[in-house]
N, C-alpha and C positions, 0 to 999 in steps of 0.2 A: 585177256580182256581186250575188247576192241576199243577203238578211239571213241566211238559213240557211247560205249558203256562207261568210260571214264568221265565224259562230259555229264552223263546222267547222274553218276555218283556225286560229282562235284555240285551239281545243281541241287540234288537232294540234301547234301551236307549244308549248303548255303541256306536252303529253305528252312531246314531244321534249326539252324543258328538264328535266323531272323525270327522264326516262330518263338523260340525260347526267349529272345530279347524282347519281343512284343509282349509275351506273357509276363515277363518280369516288369516291364514298364506298366502294363495294365494292373499288375498287383500293387505296384507302388502308387499308381494313380488312385486305385480303389482305396488303399490305406490312407492316402492323403485326403481324399474326399470324406472318408469316415472320420478322420481327425478334425477336418474342417466342420463337419456336421456336428460333432460332439462339442467343439468350441462354440459354434453358433448356438446350439441348444443350451449350453451353459450360460452364455451371455443373455439369451432370451429369458431363461429362468431367473437370472439376476435382475433383469429389467422388471419382470413381473413381481418380484419380491420387494421392490423398492417402494417406500411410502411416497416419495416424490414422483411426479410425472416423468416419463422417459419414453423416447422413441429412437429407433435405429433407422437410418436411411443409407441406401447403398451408394455407390460411386456416382450413379445417375441422379441421386437425391430423391429416389422413390422410397416410400416407407416400407420396410420389411418386417418391423416389429414395433408394437406400441403397447403400453400397459394401461390398466383401467384408470389410474390416476390422471394420466395425460389425456385420455379420452374424456374424462369428466371436465378437466380444465378447458379443453378445446371444443366441448359440446359436440362430440362425435361418437361413433362406436367402432370397435376394433375391426369388424368385418368390412366396413365401408372404408376405413383408413388404410388398411394393408394394400400396397400397390399404388397408392395415391402419391402424386408428386408432393414434396415437402411444402412448397410454396402454396399449393392448393389447400393442403391440410391446415396450414397456419392462417390462411385467409378466412377460415371459419370463425376466427375471433371477431366478436361484434365491434365494429367501428364505423363511424360516419365518414372518416377520411381515408379513402383508399391510398391517396398520394402520401399521407403521413405514415402509414404502416409499411408501405412497399420497401423503403430503404432499410427499415428495421428487420424485416423478414429476410431480405437479401443478405444482410450482415450475419444473421443467425446461421443460414445454411453455408456461409463461408467460414464459420468457426468463431465469430465474435459474440461475446456475451452482451445481451440486450435486455432491457426491462420495458414491457409494454403495458399501458394502462387502458383497459376497455372502457366502453361507454358507461358501464355501471360503476366505474371507479375501482374495479379489481385490478391489481398490479401483478403481472406474471413475469418472473425472471427466467430467461432462457440462458442456459449455460451449455454451449455446444463444445464437443471435443472431436477433433479430426483424428481418425485412426490411421495407422500406417498403410492399410489397404485402400485408403481413400473413402472409406465409409464414415458416417457421422453418427455420434451418440450425443443426443441432446437431452439435458435434464430440465424439467419445468417445475417451478415452485411458486405457489401463491404467496407473495410477500406483502400483501395489502396490510396485514396487521403489523408486520415488522416496520413498514414505512410509517404507519400511523403512530406507533409508539416512538419511533425516532423523531418524528415531527413534534410530538408532544414534549419530548425531552428537550429538544432544541428550543421550542417556544418557552418552556419553563425556565431554562437557563438564561435565555435572553431577557425575559420579564424580570426574573430574580435579580439579574445583574443591574438592569436599569433602575429598578425600584430601590435597590440598596445603594447605588452609586450617588443618587441625588442627596439623600440625607447625610451620607458620609462626606460629601463635598462640603456641606454646611458645617459639620462637626470639625473637620480639618481646618476650615477657614477660621472658625472662632478659636480653635486651639492655637493656631499660628498667631492670631491677634493677641491672645493672652500671653504667649511666649515672649512677645515684645515688651511685656510689663513684668517679667519675672524678677527684674532687679529690685523692684519695690515690694516683692512678696517674701514671705517666710521660706526657708529652704525646703521644708516639706511640701508646701503648696507649689513651689516652682517645680519640684520633682514630679509631683502628681500631674501637673499640666504637661510636662514632657512625656510622661507615660501615656497620657491620653492621646497625645499627638502620635507617638510611636505605634501604639496599638491601632489607631485609626489608619495610619499609613499601611500597616500590615494587612488590615482588612481591605483597604482600597486596592492593594495589589492583588489580593485573592479575587475580589469582584472583577477587576480589570482582566484577570486571566480567564475567568468564567465567560466574560463578555466576548473576548477574543475567540475562545473556543466555539461558542455558539455562533458567532458571526462567520467564522471560517466554514463551519458545516453548512450554513445557509447559503453562503455566497461564494462557494469554492470555484465557480466558473466566471465570476464577475469581478474582473480586476484589470487595472491599467498596467501594461507591461512596457518596459523601457530597457535599453542596453545598460548593463552595469559592469563596472570593473571590480572583480572579486577582491583584489588586494586592497583597494581603497575602502570597500565595504568592511573588510576585516579590521583595518586600521581604526575606522570609526567606532566599531564595536569594542576593540581593545581600549580605546580612550574612555568609553563609557563605563567599562567594567574594571578599569584600572584600580579604582579605590577599593572595590570589593575584593579584588585579588590581593592587593597590598595588605589587607587585614590579616590574611593567612600567609603572607609572604610568598605567594605563588607567582611565578614568572610566566608571562604570556609571550609566546614566540610565533612568528609567522615565517614560514618557509615557502618561498615561491620564486618564480622566474621573473625578476624585475624588468628584464629587457623585453620580454614578450608577455605582457599581462593578458590573462584570460578574461574574456568578456562574455557574459551570459545575458539572456533576455528574460526579464521577470519583473515582479512587483517589488520595488526596493523595500517598502515597509514590511512586507511579508517575509522576504528573505532575511532582512535584518533581525526580525523576530525569531526566525528559525535558528540562525547561527547564535543569537544571544542565548536562547534556551539551552542549546547544546553546550556552549562554553560556560554558561552559568552552572550547569551540572558538574562540570569538571572542577569548578571552584568550590562548590558546596561539598562535593564528595572527595575533593583532593586532600592530600596530606599537607600539613604545614611545611613550608620551604620546598614545595613541590614545583612541578612544571606542567604547563599546558602548551602543546605544540599544535598549530594548525598548518597542515601541509596542503598546498594546492598543487596537485600532480599534473604532469604534462598531459595535454588532451589526447584522447584516443577514441576512434570510431564515433566522432561527433558528440562525445561526452566528456565532461570535466568532473574529476573526482576530488573531493576535499576530505581529508582525514583529520579528525580532531582527537588528539592523543593526550592522555593524562597518566600520571603515575600514582593515582589515588587508591581508594580502598577496594575498588572492583565490584563486580556483581556476580552472585552465585549462578552456576550453570542453569539451575532449575528456575531462575527468575528472568533469564535473558529473553525468553519468548513472551514475557508479560509486561515488560517495561514500557511498551508503547500503548498499553491499554489505558483508557481514560480513568483517572483518579487512582491509579495503581501506585503503591508505595513499596519499595523494596524492604524498608524497615517496618516493623509492626506499628500500629496506630498508637499504642500506649508507650512503646519503648523507643520510638524514633526520636532522634536528636535534631532533625532538620525540619523546618517549616515548609508548607506548600501543599497544594492539592494533588500533585502527581499528574498535572496536565501538560507540563513542559514538553516532554517528548511526544505526547499525543499531538500537540499543536505543531511541533516540528515535522512529524510524519505527514500531517494533513497538508502543510505548506509544500513539502517536497513532492507529494502526489499531485497537488494543483499545478506544479511546474513541470510535470512529466518526469519527475525524478524518483529516486529511492533513498532510503536511509536504513542503516543496519548497525548493530553493535557487536563487538567482540570484546570479551573481558576475561580477566583472571584475578581471582581474589588476592588482595594485597599487592598486586602487580600493576593494576591500572586498567583502563578501558579505552578502546578505540572506536570512535563513531565515524562511519564511512558514508558520505553523502555523494550521490551521483546525480548530476544535472545535465540537461542538454546544452551543448555549447553553440554559441552563435558565431563568434569570431575568435580566431586564435592565430598566432604567428608561429614561426619555427622555434622550437625549444632551444634555450641556451643554458648558461650556468644558473645555479640556484643561489638564492640569497636568504640568509636568516637574519631576522630583525627582532630585537627585544623590545616589547611594548612598554 
């Protein structure tokens, strides 16, 4: 075989190898495209099967799929919407204020949940989700009726609380006046007056809790904020709740870094109410001769974490996800031993959310409960040794 024949054979061999590699790559690409198409068709079918409105936008934020429910809410049709830029599609919402809707729409296509109210009073909630491939799936829901019912509930609670509070104040005032004269009354009469006063006080606390709950839901963004030292706030709460804790011989402890106190920014009245509600639960559901420990952990990533731990009766696993629901009671209505409306943790969760924080519970039956509260930190120093103080 000549030199030229060898070169020709090598070239043919290389060509065949390249052709085989190219065929393999083409086969893989064809399979990948087929899988992508199947995934897309599955997602499209899911979007069209949803009762809520939904649309899918690609990485350039152009609409690639939209269901009939979304078309109805946005007053458009599918043929017109496909290929349209998301912003153009959302601009079909009827509004008199273009400047007002622009930042809302921009936030939606960037993946932030927003609620928009049209000129007719219809409220539409946009819940966008950014996919790994850069695409956007956005759910749309008409929440007009939900918001109306929520406002009615809040108005009812507020009105009920105010209307009950006024006569109760009068009842308690006269009961306290009569209590100053119990020395001259028969034993049974004096006991009856004390019962009237105690019952009135329990009712007043319930009404006060209702009023706080209604007010927090109405005015969750309207509050005065100030720098607060967490440890001092806790000491004040311990002092207020000491008598209640002593009745069950429950010891209150604060574990924190005394040399480098954590300072947060918030509303002192709200935060005091939040921690009081959480600590009150540890006393109510704590075992006699037990302990409640509040730990202020070292700051991390701009957040301060506070753990409130008790060794009480605990909460069943199937109830843990419900304890923050309004008016929820772990114990049955007829069998429960503790008084209250079940609003304490709901109020605490509202206040934590108002301050940009979170609250969660971990519990084990007969072993106790740990409530973890995370709040944004404003000022903190370098951590040092920890100090435990008995309240």
